[in-house]
N, C-alpha and C positions, 0 to 999 in steps of 0.2 A: 885369493883377494883377503886384505888383512882387517883385522876387528875394526879397525876406526871407520875405513869405508863402510864396512857390514853396518855399523851404528848409525852411520848418516843416511844410508840408503834405506834401512828398515822403516821409519816411520814415513817416508815418503812412498814406500811401495804399500804400506798400509793404507795411505791416505788414497792412492789408487785404488785399490781393492774396494775401500768405501765407496768412492765414486762410481766403479763400476756397477755395484749392486744397486746403486740408486739409480743409474742408468738403464739395468735391467728391471727394475721395479716400474720406472717410467713407461719403458716399451711395452710392459704388459698393461699398463693403463690404457696406451693408445690402442693397444690390440682391442681391450674391451670396449674401446669407445668406437673404434672401426666396426665393431660386430654390430653395436647399437645403431649406426648408420646403416648398415646393411640390413636390419630388421625393418627400418622404417621404409627403405627404398622397396623392400620385397611387399611391404604391405601396401604400399601405393601402386605398385605393378610388379608382379609375378616374374614379368621377363626384363625387370630394368638391368641395365648394363651394369657389370662391376668394375669396368674400366672408364674412367674419366680422364683422358689425357689432359684437358683444360685445367682441371683442379689439381691433378698431381703437378702440372708444370708452375701452377701458382704458389704451392705450396713449398716447392724446391727454392724458387725465385725469392720468396718472401725470406725463407731462412737464410739464403746467402746474402741478401741484403741487413738483415739483423746480425749477421757473423762479424763480431770484431776481432777475430784471430786468439790465438795464434793457428787454431784449427784451420787447414787450407779450404778456400772457397770451392775448388773443384770436390774436394773431398765431401763437403756437404752434400753436393750432387750425387756422388755414388753413394755414400751412406744411406742417404734417404732414399733412394731409389729401391735400396734392399730392403728397408723397413717399410716403404711402403708396399712394395711386392709380397712381402711377408704378410701383412695385413690383408692384402687383396686376397691371397691365398687362405685365409682364414675364411673368409666371405663365400668364396666360390674358387674352384681352381680355375686356371686361364691356360688355354692351349695355344701355342706359337708354333707356326709353320716358318720352316727357312729352308735354303739350300742346304744339303746336307752331303754325306753323313757326319758324324759328330767331328768336331775341331775345324770346322768351317770359320771363315770371318763373318759368314752370316749368322752363325750361331752367336758368336762373339757380338756382334750388334744387337741380336735378340736379348742376350742377357744383360748386356750395359744400358739397354733401352727400358727393359720391362723387369728385370730384376731376376734372379735365380729361383725363386718361388713360383715357377711357372712350369708347364709339362711340355716339354720340348717334342716338335714333330719334325726331324728332318726328312727332306724330300728331296727327289732324284733330279728335279729340275725346277726351272722359275714356273713353268706351268701348273705344275703338281702343286706349288706352294697355292698360285690363285685358286685351282679348283678346290683344295683342302678347305680353303677359308670359306669361298661360296658355297660349297656342301654341308658346312656346318662341323666339318670335323676339326677346324681350328677355329678359335676365336679371330685371332689375328694374325698376319704374315709380316715377314722382314725380307725383303729384296732390295741389291744394290741397283742404283739408277744411275749414277756417274762417278767417273774416278779423275782424280786430276791430273792423270798420265795419259791414259787413253780414251778420255772421253766418255761418251754416253755408254751404258748397257742396254743395247738396242731391243733386246727381247724383253725386259721390262719395260720399255716405254711402249712396245707393241701391246702388250697385255694391258696396260694401263689404259690404253686407248678402247679397249674391247670388254673390259670388267666393267662390273656395277658396284663394285668395291671403292670405298673412298680412303684417302691418305689421312691417317691418324698423327703421325708424327714423324720426324726425321732422326736420324744419328750418324754423324760422321768418325771415322776411326783413321786411324794414322796406321797405315798398310806396311808392316815390315815381313818381308818375304825371307824364308829361310830354305835351306838346301838340307835333303835330310835322308837318312839310308839306314838300311836294318844295321849296319856295322859301324856307322859314323865317319867311314872313309868313303872315297870314290873307287877302290880297288875294285875291279870286276864290272862296273857300271858301264851299261852300253846305252842307257836311254834316261832321259829327264822328262817327268810327267807333271803337270799341272793345267789349270784352266787355261783357255787360249788368253785372256787379260792378263794372267800372270807370268805366262810365258811371254808376252809384249811387254810387260813391265820390266823384265829381267831380261831383254835379249842383249843389251849390250855386255852386261856381268858374263852371261851365258857365253858369248862371242869371244870374249878376251881368255876365259878361263878355261871353258870346256868346248871348243868349237866343234869338236868332232862327234859329241853325243846328238843322238837322234832325240827330237822334240815331239812329246805325244800328247795331244790334246785331250783333256778329261772334262767330264760334264762339271767337275768341281775341283779344287785344291784338296779338299780334304778326300774326295774320290780317289784323286792321284796319291794321297798318302795311303788309303787303304790298299790299292793296288801295289805301293811300294813294300807294304807290311807282307806281302804275300810271294815276292818276287825279289831275290838280292840281287838282281841285275839292273833293277830300275831305281833312280833316286826321284824324291819328290819336291816340288816348291809348295810351301803351305806357310800358314801362321805357326808360331811358337806351340800353339795349344796343340796342335796336331800330331807332335811328335810324342808326347807321353799317349794320347789318346789311341796311337796305332803301334805303340812300342819302337818308334824310331828314334834315331840319334840325330842330332843337328851336326851337319860338316861345317855350314857356314851361315852364318845369319845376317840380316839386313842386306840381301844381294839385289834389292830393286834399284833400278838405275836413277831414281827421283827421291833422294832422302825426305823430302816433302810429301812424298806419296800417299794421297788419302782418298777412300772412297765413302760417298755418301749413300745411306740405307734409307728406305721408306717403309715405315709400318702401314699396312693396310687392313681394313676390316670394314664391316656393315654398320658403321655409324658415322656421325657427322660430330667432331668437338665442338663445343660452344666457345667464343672468344675467351682467351687466356690474358690478354694485354700484350701479346708478342707474339704475332703468329704471320704465317704465310699462308697464300693461296696459290695453288697448282692448277693449271688450265692447259686444255688443247683446243688450238685455233687452226681453223683453214681459213682461207680466204678466196674471193672469186679471181678467176683468172682474168685479170686486166691491169693495165697500168696504174700504178700507185698503191696497189691494195694493200702491199704490207706497210706502207707509211701509214694509210688510214686504219690499219690495225692497230698500230701503236700509238695513233694519236690520242685516244680516249684515256689512256694510262697518264701521259703526261697533261693532257687537260684537267685532271683530277688529283693530280699530285700523287700517284701511286708510282713507287719504285720498282722497276723490275731487277731481280736478283738473277735470272738465269732464262736465255732465249736458245732453243734447241730446234733443229727443223729434222724432219724424216720423211722420206717419200710416201706419198698416199699409195703407192701399187696400184694406179689406175692406168698407168702406161701413157697418162696425160702431162708428164712432169709437173703434177701438183704434189704440194707438201702438207703436211701437218706441222703446227708449230707448238712445241712445248714451252711454256713459259710460267716461271714462278714469280710473285709479286709478293712485297710486304703488305700485311694486314689481312684480317679476317674479312669473308664474304660478307658478313652483317655489319663491318665497318662502313661508314657513310661514304666515305670517298671510294672505298673497293666497290661498294653496292653500285655507286652511279657509274664507275668505269665498266662494269659487267653490263648495266643497261645499256650503256652507249655501245659496246663492243658488239651486243646481239644484233644490233641493226647494222653494223659495218660487215660483219664476218659472215661465210657461208655456213661455218661450224664451230659450236663453241660448246665445250663440256668442261666443266668444274669438277677437277679429281680432288678436290677437297681443301678445307681450311683446317690448320692444326699448329700447335705451338712451336715457334721456332726454337732450335738448340739452342 
C-alpha cells in the first residue's frame, strides 16, 4: 500500500476508532440503565420476569423506524438483539432449550431470537424441550412449527395442544442444507443421515446425485452430524454451523430442493406478552360434528375484521374423524377486535385454546 493511500486512510481509521470508543461508552451506559431497571423490577416483585418480548420488539421496531441509513435496517435488529441479550444477561442469566445437539437449526433460531448471551440447553427431542421449560430447567424453549416445503412439524403441534406453556415469539429462518462428511468427499460413503424433514426437503437432489445411498433418519440434523463425526462411511445433511461444531467438511452446500426453503420456529415459555403494537395470536379450535361447523368457526373472524395468516388441521385421534384446527390471526388477544372474535368463537366451537399472543417477526 503506497504512502499516499495510507495518508488518506489514516484519519478515516482514527475517526472510526473514536466512534467505536463512543459506542462502547454508550453501551456501558445502556447496561447500567438496564441494571437500574432490573433493581426496580426486583424491588416490586422478586420473581419478576427478565424477559419482556413486547418491550424488546418495541425497542427494535422504533430504532428501525428512526434509522436513516446507510446502516442496514435488518442489521439494526441483529445488533440490538445482541445488545439487549447482553444487558438481559447482566440482570439474570436466561436458559433456552432447543432440539440439539449443537449446530442445529433450532440452536440458530434460538440465538437469532434471544441473542447469544443466554445459557443454551440442547435437548434430544421436542418433548424434552417442552418438559425442560415446564419443569423450570429452562426459562424458554424454541421449536420448529412449520416448513415452507414439508408443511407442519406435527410433533410440535401435538405438544402445543397438551402443554400449559404460551407462545412468546416467532422466528423464521432460511434453511440451507449442506452435505458433509469427515473427509469432505463422498469416497467410501454408504449412507446419508438427517432428520426426516431434511431428507424430504433434499430428496430430489439426493435422488439425482446419490440414488444408491441408504437414507438414515435421525432425531435432528445436528445428531446426524454427530453420528457422521464418529463414522467415516456416513454423510450428514445439516446446516453450515454443524460442520465446524462436529469437525466435518462440507461436500456440497445448498442441496435443498426449494431455494426458498424456510422454517418457522416458535418460542414458548410460562408468561403472556403484553401488546407490542404488531402482534399475532395463535389458537387451537375444534368444532362440533355437524354441517357448516367449520364455516361457523371462521365467521367470527370475518365479522370482527380479524385476518388469519395460518389455518392447519390435525386429527384429534378419537377415531371419529374429528380434527383440531391450528389458527394464527393478526393482532393481540387484548386488542378489541380480536377479543370480540374470541368471545364469539367461544360460543361457536367445541374447544378453544389460546396458545398465546406475541410480537410478530
